[in-house]
C-alpha positions in Angstrom: 395.4 -56.1 223.4 395.0 -59.8 223.7 396.3 -62.4 221.2 393.5 -64.8 220.5 394.9 -68.3 219.9 394.3 -70.1 216.7 392.2 -72.8 218.5 389.5 -70.2 219.4 389.6 -70.4 223.2 390.6 -68.0 225.8 391.2 -68.2 229.6 388.6 -66.8 232.0 390.8 -63.9 232.8 391.1 -63.0 229.1 387.4 -63.4 228.7 386.8 -61.0 231.6 389.1 -58.4 230.2 387.5 -58.7 226.7 384.0 -58.3 228.1 385.1 -55.6 230.6 383.8 -57.5 233.6 385.5 -59.0 236.6 386.8 -62.6 236.8 384.3 -63.1 239.6 381.5 -62.3 237.2 382.9 -64.8 234.7 383.0 -67.4 237.5 379.4 -66.6 238.5 378.3 -67.0 234.9 380.1 -70.4 234.7 378.6 -71.5 238.0 375.0 -70.6 236.9 375.4 -72.1 233.5 375.3 -68.9 231.5 378.8 -69.4 230.2 380.2 -72.8 229.3 383.9 -73.6 229.7 386.2 -76.3 228.6 388.2 -78.0 231.3 391.5 -79.7 230.7 393.8 -81.2 233.2 396.6 -78.8 234.2 395.1 -75.9 232.3 392.8 -73.1 233.5 389.2 -73.3 232.3 388.8 -72.1 228.8 386.0 -70.2 227.1 385.2 -70.6 223.4 385.0 -67.6 221.2 381.4 -68.6 220.3 380.3 -68.4 223.9 382.4 -65.2 224.4 380.6 -63.5 221.4 377.2 -64.7 222.7 377.9 -63.2 226.2 379.2 -60.0 224.6 375.8 -59.4 223.0 374.1 -60.0 226.3 376.4 -57.6 228.2 376.0 -54.9 225.5 372.2 -55.2 225.7 372.2 -54.8 229.5 374.5 -51.8 229.3 372.2 -50.2 226.7 369.2 -50.7 229.0 370.9 -48.8 231.8 371.4 -45.7 229.7 
């Protein structure tokens, strides 16, 4: 279980775990523009909960189509 910070952002590793995908998938989504990140100096890229929820819907839709 992850603790979601009060500021509403998570690291890419946390986002990958929450969405049940690999960190490489998260990186690919960031590189293609599907997922936006916040970059701060000295801190790993962060994903907002808004974008995380949006991508979760997309992931769930794709998984339903495969069934």
